[in-house]
C-alpha positions in Angstrom: -14.9 2.8 -5.5 -14.6 1.1 -2.1 -17.7 -0.8 -1.1 -16.6 -1.6 2.4 -14.9 1.1 4.5 -13.0 0.7 7.8 -14.9 2.3 10.6 -13.6 3.0 14.1 -16.4 0.9 15.5 -14.7 -2.2 14.0 -11.6 -1.5 16.2 -10.5 -4.3 18.6 -8.3 -1.6 20.3 -5.1 -3.4 19.3 -3.4 -1.3 16.7 -1.6 -4.2 15.0 -4.9 -6.1 14.6 -6.8 -3.1 13.5 -4.2 -2.5 10.8 -4.5 -6.1 9.7 -8.2 -6.0 9.6 -8.1 -2.8 7.6 -5.9 -4.6 5.1 -8.4 -7.4 4.8 -11.0 -4.8 3.9 -8.7 -3.5 1.3 -8.3 -7.0 -0.2 -12.1 -7.4 -0.3 -12.5 -4.0 -2.1 -9.7 -4.9 -4.5 -11.6 -8.1 -5.5 -14.9 -6.3 -5.7 -13.4 -3.7 -8.0 -11.8 -6.4 -10.2 -15.1 -8.1 -10.5 -16.8 -4.9 -11.6 -14.1 -4.4 -14.2 -14.3 -8.0 -15.3 -10.7 -8.6 -14.6 -11.0 -10.9 -11.5 -9.1 -13.6 -13.3 -6.1 -11.3 -13.6 -6.0 -10.4 -9.9 -7.3 -13.6 -8.2 -4.0 -15.4 -7.9 -2.3 -12.4 -6.3 -5.2 -11.8 -3.9 -5.3 -15.4 -2.9 -1.6 -15.4 -2.2 -2.0 -12.2 -0.1 -5.0 -13.7 1.7 -3.0 -16.9 2.6 -0.1 -14.8 3.9 -2.6 -12.6 5.8 -4.2 -15.5 7.5 -1.0 -17.0 8.7 0.4 -13.7 9.9 -2.7 -12.5 11.5 -3.6 -15.7 13.3 -0.1 -16.1 14.6 -0.2 -12.7 16.1 -3.5 -13.3 17.7 -2.4 -16.6 19.1 0.8 -15.0 20.5 -1.3 -12.4 22.3 -3.7 -15.0 23.6 -0.8 -17.1 24.9 0.7 -14.1 26.6 -2.5 -13.4 28.4 -3.2 -17.1 29.2 -6.4 -17.2 27.2 -8.2 -20.3 28.4 -9.7 -21.3 25.0 -6.4 -20.9 23.1 -6.3 -24.5 21.9 -9.8 -24.5 20.5 -9.2 -21.1 18.9 -6.0 -22.3 17.4 -7.9 -25.2 15.8 -10.4 -22.8 14.3 -7.5 -20.9 12.8 -5.9 -24.0 11.4 -9.2 -25.0 9.7 -9.6 -21.5 8.2 -6.0 -21.5 6.9 -6.5 -24.9 5.3 -9.6 -23.6 3.6 -7.7 -20.6 2.2 
């Protein structure tokens, strides 16, 4: 049973990012379900691998869009992304 459900109000109005964010919610729900079934050890490695891939892919797409639109705080935002990727 999903605990966290994607809602249109979460939309950032960029289809690619909305799809990526919805996938993140799926991963959260997968982990929650695994914990409830006491099989988190069996799925944790795969989920962490997926999360690492997700962060690199999602942040690269965000940064590309920011660069395209000359977002003035891109450098600072990129540093935040790098820190989060390192944590994952």
